[in-house]
C-alpha atoms as a printed R data frame, in Angstrom:
   type eleno elety resid chain resno      x        y       z
1  ATOM     1    CA   MET     A     1 67.899  -91.978 -18.870
2  ATOM     2    CA   VAL     A     2 67.673  -94.247 -15.844
3  ATOM     3    CA   HIS     A     3 65.880  -92.872 -12.798
4  ATOM     4    CA   VAL     A     4 66.638  -94.726  -9.571
5  ATOM     5    CA   ARG     A     5 64.748  -94.359  -6.311
6  ATOM     6    CA   PHE     A     6 66.918  -95.923  -3.590
7  ATOM     7    CA   GLU     A     7 66.883  -95.493   0.188
8  ATOM     8    CA   GLY     A     8 64.723  -92.378   0.000
9  ATOM     9    CA   LYS     A     9 66.914  -90.666  -2.605
10 ATOM    10    CA   SER     A    10 66.527  -90.206  -6.344
11 ATOM    11    CA   PHE     A    11 69.305  -90.548  -8.885
12 ATOM    12    CA   ASP     A    12 69.310  -89.906 -12.622
13 ATOM    13    CA   VAL     A    13 72.071  -91.583 -14.611
14 ATOM    14    CA   THR     A    14 72.546  -92.296 -18.279
15 ATOM    15    CA   GLU     A    15 72.699  -95.745 -19.793
16 ATOM    16    CA   GLN     A    16 76.274  -94.964 -20.824
17 ATOM    17    CA   GLN     A    17 77.270  -94.218 -17.223
18 ATOM    18    CA   LEU     A    18 75.929  -97.635 -16.233
19 ATOM    19    CA   GLY     A    19 77.531  -99.414 -19.174
20 ATOM    20    CA   MET     A    20 74.174 -100.694 -20.359
21 ATOM    21    CA   THR     A    21 73.622 -102.234 -23.763
22 ATOM    22    CA   ALA     A    22 70.459 -102.841 -25.769
23 ATOM    23    CA   GLY     A    23 68.515 -105.912 -24.789
24 ATOM    24    CA   MET     A    24 69.680 -106.149 -21.174
25 ATOM    25    CA   ASN     A    25 67.150 -107.910 -18.965
26 ATOM    26    CA   ASP     A    26 65.881 -106.546 -15.645
27 ATOM    27    CA   ALA     A    27 68.384 -108.525 -13.544
28 ATOM    28    CA   GLN     A    28 71.287 -107.197 -15.605
29 ATOM    29    CA   VAL     A    29 70.004 -103.623 -15.271
30 ATOM    30    CA   MET     A    30 69.698 -104.020 -11.481
31 ATOM    31    CA   GLU     A    31 73.231 -105.416 -11.307
32 ATOM    32    CA   ARG     A    32 74.613 -102.393 -13.179
33 ATOM    33    CA   VAL     A    33 72.733  -99.995 -10.892
34 ATOM    34    CA   ALA     A    34 74.007 -101.811  -7.790
35 ATOM    35    CA   GLN     A    35 77.573 -101.575  -9.091
36 ATOM    36    CA   HIS     A    36 77.116  -97.867  -9.840
37 ATOM    37    CA   LEU     A    37 75.812  -97.193  -6.312
38 ATOM    38    CA   ASP     A    38 78.491  -99.465  -4.808
39 ATOM    39    CA   VAL     A    39 75.982 -101.668  -2.999
40 ATOM    40    CA   GLY     A    40 75.172 -105.360  -3.195
41 ATOM    41    CA   ALA     A    41 72.678 -106.471  -5.817
42 ATOM    42    CA   SER     A    42 70.666 -108.091  -3.020
43 ATOM    43    CA   GLN     A    43 69.638 -104.572  -1.971
44 ATOM    44    CA   PHE     A    44 67.366 -104.527  -5.042
45 ATOM    45    CA   THR     A    45 65.478 -107.804  -4.544
46 ATOM    46    CA   SER     A    46 62.189 -106.008  -3.826
47 ATOM    47    CA   TYR     A    47 62.661 -103.429  -6.601
48 ATOM    48    CA   VAL     A    48 61.073 -103.339 -10.024
49 ATOM    49    CA   VAL     A    49 62.308 -102.131 -13.399
50 ATOM    50    CA   ASP     A    50 59.661  -99.975 -15.065
51 ATOM    51    CA   ARG     A    51 60.411  -99.465 -18.754
52 ATOM    52    CA   ARG     A    52 58.601  -96.339 -19.920
53 ATOM    53    CA   PRO     A    53 57.264  -95.820 -23.489
54 ATOM    54    CA   SER     A    54 59.735  -92.932 -23.855
55 ATOM    55    CA   GLY     A    55 62.630  -95.374 -23.471
56 ATOM    56    CA   ASP     A    56 63.495  -94.206 -19.972
57 ATOM    57    CA   ILE     A    57 63.859  -96.745 -17.190
58 ATOM    58    CA   VAL     A    58 62.613  -96.263 -13.632
59 ATOM    59    CA   ILE     A    59 63.982  -98.465 -10.870
60 ATOM    60    CA   ARG     A    60 61.904  -98.262  -7.735
61 ATOM    61    CA   PRO     A    61 60.715 -100.245  -4.751
62 ATOM    62    CA   GLU     A    62 57.802 -102.528  -5.504
63 ATOM    63    CA   ALA     A    63 54.544 -100.754  -4.645
64 ATOM    64    CA   VAL     A    64 52.481 -102.373  -1.925
65 ATOM    65    CA   TYR     A    65 48.862 -101.377  -1.582
66 ATOM    66    CA   GLY     A    66 46.442 -102.034   1.234
């Protein structure tokens, strides 16, 4: 499962829906998510890909503290 937090909304999509394959790097994952949401990949420049131990992926804005 891929959980995406984008523009104040949350989306859950499967790897199959995104056309993901094993071994994709973070940039490739972001590109697939951008295509799925029909936005430019540049919208995700300040986002991070958080790969969870469960195998799930969380795509979210980079956290800024302080």
